N, C-alpha and C positions, 0 to 999 in steps of 0.2 A: 564464459565461465572462467574464473581465475583458478588455475591449477598449477601444480608442480613448483618450479623455481619462482614464478611470479608470486604465488601464494606465500612462499617462504619469505620473500622480500617484504611483502606487506606485513606479515606477522612480526618480522624483526623491527619494523617501524613501531608497531603497536607495543611490542615488548619493551622497546626503549622508553616509551612514555611511562609505562607501568613501573619500570625499574627506576625511572627518574622522579617518581613521586606523584604522577598524575594517574589516578585510578578510576576516575569517573569516566565511563565509556563515551558519554555525550561530549564531555570536555575534550577527550582525545580526538574524537571525530571532528569537532570544531577546529582544533588547532591544526590538524592535518589538512583539513579543508582550506583553511586560510592560506597555508603554505602552498598547496596545489593551485589555489586561485592566483596567488602572487606569481607563481611560475607561469601560469597561463597568460596573465597580463603581459608578461615580458615576451612570451612567444608571439602574441598578437601584435605587440608593438614592433617586434623584429620583422614580422611579415610585412607590415606597413612600410617600414624603412626600406626593405628590399624592393618592394613594388615601386616606391617613389624613386629609388636609385635606377631601377630598370626603365621606368617610363619618363623620367625627368620631370615628373609632376610633383607638387607638394604633397605631403602626407595628408590623407583624408581623415585619419583618426590618430591623433597623437595622445597616447595614454599617459605617458610621463612627460610633463611639460619641460620646456627649456628653462634654464635658470636654476635658482636655489630654493630649497624648502627651509623655511625659518621657524618651523613649529617645534623643533627639538631643542635640546640644550645647546647644540652646536649646529650652525647652518650647514647644510649639505646640498650638493647638486641633486636634482630629481633623478638624474641618471644613476646615482648610487643606490636607489631604491629598486632597481631592476634585479630580478633573480640572478641573472647571469653575472651581475657585478658583485652584489653583496655576498653571494655564496663563496666567492673566492677571497674574501677578507678573513683576517684572524678572528677566532671565535668571539672575543670581547668586542671588537669593532662591529662585527656582524650583528651581535646581540643589540648593541646601541642603535644601529641603523633600523633594525626591525622594530624594536620597541619604541624608539623616539620619533621615527619618521614614517616607516611603512604602514604601521597600523593607523596612525592619524590620517594618512593619505587614503587608506582603504575606507575609512569612515566618511570621507568627503566625496569619494568617487561615486559616479552615477548621477550626480546633480541633485539639487535640493528638490524634495517632493517625490522622488522616485521610490518605488517599493524597495529597491535595493538599498537606497540610502536609509530608509526607515528601519530596515532589518539590521543594517550594519552599524547603526549609531551606538549600540551597546557592545560592539565587538571588542574584546580585550585579548591582549597577548598574555598568556598565562604560563608559558614555558619558563621555568624558574631560573635556569642557569645557562650561561654561554656554552658550556660543555654539552648539555642536552640538546640545545638548538643545533650545534655543529654536528652532533651525531645523527639527529633526525634529518638534517639537510643532506648529509652524505648518503643516507639510506634512500631518501626520496629521489636523489639524483640518479640512482640506479634503476628506478622504476620507469618503464617506457610510458609516456603519456601523449604520444603524437597521434595515435589512432583513437577516434572517438569511441568506438566500441570497446577497446581495451580500457580506455579511461573510465567509461561507464561501468564496465565489469568490476574494475578495481574498487570503484566507489560503492557498488552494490555489495561487494564482499565485506568492505568495512562496515557498511550499515547492518549487514547480517550479524555483526558482532554485538549490535544493540540487543538483538533478540536472544543472545546468549548471556545477557547480563541481568536476568531476573526481572527486576522491577521495570526496566526500560523496554521490555519485550512488546509492550502495547504500542510502541511507535511503528512497528512494521507489520504489514499484512503479507503473508507468504506470497512470493513472486508468482507461483503457479496459479494461485487463486486470482490474483490481480490480472494475470494474462488471460485467464478464462473470461473474466468480466469485460476486459477490453476487446477481446476477439468477438464476443457475443454482441457488443454494442457497435463494433466496427466504426470507429471515429472517421469523420470526413474532413477534408482540408478546410471547409468553411465552418466547422464546429467551433463554438466557444465552450471550452471544457472547464468545469470547476470541481474542486474537492473542498468542501467546507470544513473538513477535519483532516488537513493534508499530511500532518506528521512530517516524514522525510520526503514527501512528494512522489511516493512509489507509483500511484495511479497515473499521475501526470507524466512521469517519465515513461511508463509503459505505453501510454497513449501516443507520446511523441515518437517512440520507436515504431509503433504500429503504422503511424502516418508515413514515416520515412520508407518503410518496407512496402506499403501498399499504394502510396501516393507520392512518387518521386518528385512531383511538381513542387512539393514543399521546399525542395532544395534547388530546383532548376528554374522555376518561374519567380521573377523578382517580386511581384506583388503578393503572390501566395507565400513566399518566404518571409516577407515583411510581416504579414499577418501571423504566420506560424511563430515568429520570434518575439512578437510583442503582445498580441491579443488573444491567441488561441488558448492559453493556459492561465488559470487563476487558482490560487490555493490560499486557504486561511488556516491558521493554527494559533491557539491561545498561548502557546509556549514560545518565548523569544528565541531560545536556542534551536527549537525545531524549525521556526521560520527561517533562521539563518542557514541551517543545514539544508532545508528544502531549496532555498535560493541557489546555494552552491551546487546542490545535486542537479538541478535543472541546467545550470550553466555548464557543468562538467559533462552533461549529456547533450550539449550542443544547442540548447535553447537560450538565446542571448538575453532577452529582457522579459521574462515571465512576470506576471503579477502575483507575487507571494507576499501576503500581508499577515502581520501579527494581529489577532483579534479573536474575541469570543463570538463564534458564529450564532450563539443563541441569546446573546445579551442585546440590550438596546443599542442601536447603531450598527447592528449586524448587516452583512451584505444582503440586500433585499430586492434589488432590481431584477426584473425578469429578462435578463440579457443573455442567458445561457441556453445552449442546445443539448448539452450532455453533462450529467452529473455522474461521477464515479467516486464511491466513498465507502469506507468502513468506519462510521462514526463511533465514538465511545458510547458504551451503554453501561455506565458505572452506577446507574441508579437515578437519584432525584437531584434537582437543582433547587436553589432558593427561589421561591416563587417571585419574590420582589425583583430579582435581578434578571428575570427572563423577559425577553422582548414581548411587548404587549400585542404586537400584530401576530406573533406566533401563537400566543394564548387565545387569540380570536379564532385561529384556525382549529386548534385542538387544545382544550383546557386540561393541562396536565403538567406535572413536574418531571415526567420521565424523559430522559435525554433522547432515547431512541425514537420516541414519538415526535418530539420537538424537531429533531433533525429531519425526519421525513416531511414534516410540515414545511420546514425551511426549504427543502429540495423542491417541493412543489412550487413554492413561491419564486424560487430562483429560475425555474425553467420558462422559456417561451412556450407558447402553444406549439405542439409538434415536437418539443424537446423530449429526450428520453433519459432514463436513469437506471443505473445498476447499483444497488446498495445492499450491504450486509447488515442483517438485523438479527437480534436474538429471537429464539423461537417464541418467546412470550408475545411478540408483536403479532404473530400469526393466529394466536388463539386466546389472547388475554380477554377477560370478561368485563373489564371496566368500561365505562361509557366512552372514555377517550380512545381505548383500543378499538372498540367497535366503530366509533365515528371515523377514525382514520382509515380503517379497512373499507368502510362503506364509501368514503370519499374516493379512494383509489379505484374502486370497482365501478361505482355509479357515475362519478364526475369525470373520471379520467379512464385510461385503459391499462389495466394490469395484464401484462403478457405472460409472466412466468414466475413460479416459485421453485427455486433450485435448492433442495434440502442438502446441507453439507453434513458430513460425518461429525459426531460429537467431539472427536479428538482433533479437529482441524486446527484449533488454536492452542493446543497443548504445547509446552508445559505451563503456559501462563493462565489459561482458563479452560475449563471443561464445558463451558456453556455451549449448548446446542444452537446452531445458527442456520440461517438460510440466506440466499440472495434473491432480492425482489427485482424484477425487471418491469418497468412501467413507462408509459408515455403520457405526458401532460396534454390533455385535449380540451379541458373545461367544458366538454359536451358529451362525456361518456365514451362508449366504444368497446367496452369489455363484453365480448360474446362468450368467451371461454378462457380458462386459465390453464396453462401447461405446467404440470408438476413433474419434477425429476427427483428421484431418490438416489443421491450420490452415496455409494457405500464404501468406495475406496478412492483416494485422491493421489495415489502414487507413493504414499508414505505410511508407515505404521501409525496407528492411532494412540500410541502410548506417549509418554513424555519424551522419548528419544527421537521420535519422528524419523526413523530410518527409511531410506528409499526402498520401495518394493515394486514388483511388476504390476500388481493389480492397480488399475487406474481407470475410473469412469469418465474423467474429464474430456478426453477426446470424443467419447460417445455423446456427451452432453452437447458439445459444439456441433457435431455432425447432425444430430437430431434437431437441434435448434435451427440449423440451416435448411431443413426440409420439414417444417412443422405440419404441413398438410398431411404428410404420411403418418402423423401421430394420431390423427383423429379416430382411427378405428382400433387403437391399441387397448387391450383389456386393462382393467384396474389392477390386475395381478402383476402387470409388467412394472419395470422400473420407472417408466415414464408414461404419462397419459394425459388426456384433456378432461377437464371438468367444466360443464356448462355453467354460465353465470347464474341461471335460475336455481341450480342446485346449491351453489355457494350462498346465495341470498337466503334460501330456505334453511340453511344451517347457520344463521346469524352471522354471515360473512366470515365464518371460520376458514382459515387458510392452512391449517395443519394437514400435512400429507396423510397422516394416519386416519383422518376423518373420512377420506375418500378411497384410500387404498384397500383393496380386497386381498385377504390372505388365503391362499389356496391350501387347504388341509388335505394331506394324503390319507386315504382310507386305509386303515390297518386292520387286518383280520386277526382277531385273537382266538386262541383255542378255548374250547368250552371248559368251565370249571371242573366238570366230571373227568375230562381227559387229563387235566393237570393233577387232580387228586389221585387218579389211577396211577399216574407216573410216580407220584410221591410215595404211594403205598408200595409199588414195586421196588423203589429204591430202598425203602425202609426194610423190606424183607431181605434184599440183597445184603444190606449192612448187617442184619441180624445173623444171616448165614455165615458171613465173614467172621463175625465175633465168635461164633460157635467153633468154627474151624481153628481159630487162634487159640481158644481155651484148650481144645483137645491137643494141640501141638505142645502147649506148655505143661500139660498134665504129666 
């Protein structure tokens, strides 16, 4: 977590952009990310130089080529485009190097056809003046970026500012909710993980951190590390800026070549191959899509315009048999009465294995929406397997449920994870408890309704009330007492 002096340094960078005329938080994040990325490229190149000098062998990875770059107005050595070089130049010269050479170089980096190259082809340098660039560079120079954890925490703190910017809050799912979903699905080193609505890649980043913590072989074993850096993580987002930020976010968290693509996951040409073993997502549920623009193969799975239902259909298609998913859905998915709602719930329960419905508090995504949501956990089997469904009613998630979302002590999330880890012990829990099992037959009998309140039993305490005669006698006594008091008062005043 970023605290104290480090937080102040990041805030000063942010404030410099705002005072310099760049007020769009997404644009600020993009420009900072580009500069941090340029700095990281130089650090990587420097490490390779030192290794080559130490071993006497040629450099294995030369990021900045030898010779000159002729793409700008003035030809310059590629060496000038290194962070350690151009940041020591005068502001006007530095501005010309970054604008005329560094950014064209970034757009070419990664090789033709890579997801990085596709995301970066529209990258633009939008810092308006040499003075602002010089100020931002000076501020960034003071921020430590050597440690991967610190680097990731700094980036997370900057991304958190998106959620403070009103309309852009939809880009982030709260970190503690993401962590719960990742912990419950427990990613494995051989998992191919996808988020078809990746945003800033929060789910993919958290999954990568889980793997490093629980499976150190992703860093120590060469073949596992290669898979981790190239094939383990895939994300799609329809917004170009989000795809670029997601690519950089993954890179700054130590994943070298993730597959991050710009694309509408629900449109024709969407990702459709069943190559993935884990889906983690909080897809948009903003309403309906244009029927004509929606992928026909998804419409064959569930005939609807509702984005939340189409994303669920997509996730089923993306998974291999045996693959698992954790996805946030609005409550309407759980009890909606349309044919599409019922068909999709029936599919999850009859054709695959629905494991759990974790009901979240209605204020979880405030101040941006008060929509009630739940997390569905399921496994693709294509042969059924649902015997019962585990329900958990989360009443507190560690934050107040108003617009301020202030941290508090009350937090059910550790209990959710603990009970998930020992589900057999949940079988005999009463329906009056916070969590319990519901057998498949009962759910089928209730038209595949998955709303928790359908199955939860409320325990009413029996309250003994006094008889009406006793209450009337007491009122009569009080009335006589008041009358006596009034008589005494009159006699005193006479």
